[in-house]
C-alpha positions, 0 to 999 in steps of 0.5 A: 447682623441677621440670622442669614449672616450666621448661616453663611458663616456656618456654611463657610466654616463647615465647607472649609474645615470639613466635618470632623473639625466642624464637629469640634467647633460644635462641641465647644459651642455646645459646652457654652465656651467662647471662641478662644476655646474653639480656636484652641480646639481647631487648628489649621491654616485659615481656621482662626478667621472662620471660627471668629467670624462664626462666633461674631455672627452668632453673637450679633444675631443673638443666637444661643451657643447651644442652638448654633452648635445644633445648626452646625451639626445639622448642616454637617449631617446634611452635607455628609449625606449630600457628599455621599451622593456621587455623580461621575461623568467623562469629559471628552474634547475632540471628535465625537462618536455615536452614543458618546456626547462630547463636552468641551473641556473648556466649557467644563473647566469654566463651569467648575470655576464659575461654580466655586464659592469659597475655594478653587484649587487647580494644577497644570503643567503648561498654561497660556492665556485663554480669555474665557478662563481668565474671565471666570478666574477674575470673577471668582476672585471678585466674589471672594473665592480663594484661588490657588493655582499650581504651575510648573516652571521652566526651571522645574521642567528642565528645558522641556517647556518653551515660550513664556513661563506658565505662570504668566497666564495668570499674572494679570489676575489680582488676588490669585495665588500661584504655587510651584513644586519646589525643585529642591523637594523633588527626588530627582531632577527629572521629576515634573509637576504634571498634574492637571485638575481643578477642585471647587469647594471640595465638592467638584473635581475635574481631573483630565489630560488637558493643560490650561492652554487653548490647545488643551481645552479646545483643540486637542483630543483630551479626556477627563472625569468630572466628579461631583460629591463623594469624598474624592474632591475633598481628599484631592483638596486636602492633599494639595493643602497638605503639600502646601503646608509641608512646603513641598508646594511653595508660593511662586513669586512673579516679580 
């Protein structure tokens, strides 16, 4: 296995686990300990596979653990500096005005999906099949991106959603994971899953008013914010993952 394979494994681990847990792995490596010690030091869904893959790649490339630790720490330092460089832009769909560029919500959303390399998390209230988005999601899954989409259900919406279930917009995408806000976990029967966002690799967050429907992303007057860098995308992803871990968000069966 080449050194590039180790670097890919290191980047994936750091991007997925974040700086704190990556530093924990680096500390275990720096002490010359094997991957069993790293597994004990780093907990969380999916962390075991990432840690094991890193150790396997380092061993096969003949990279000393001290060097692997230094590489991880250097990558985290660079990632932290890059994370602190924040780019925030507004995204408008609909009529344009002088001096304010209008970018299609559809185009921005597809760009976020296309940019994802390891993880894509999205939430929407309503959803309908939209061919460009479906194609982008299929391509993301095909290149190994872990894709999770949280949708509202007709039951959860209390009769306010008409037509097919929002989940039906994604059922043809093999490997995509659907989730919903368990009505039993809601404080009142009138609460709704109304968030609309997409976060790619914990680095890019698109947060807006548009549902994942053709009307929402193309025809309506909609507003949103595209945030690249900083801690906000990371924290948004962490929040969604924690809601999953606490079973507030539950896997949605489409059978």
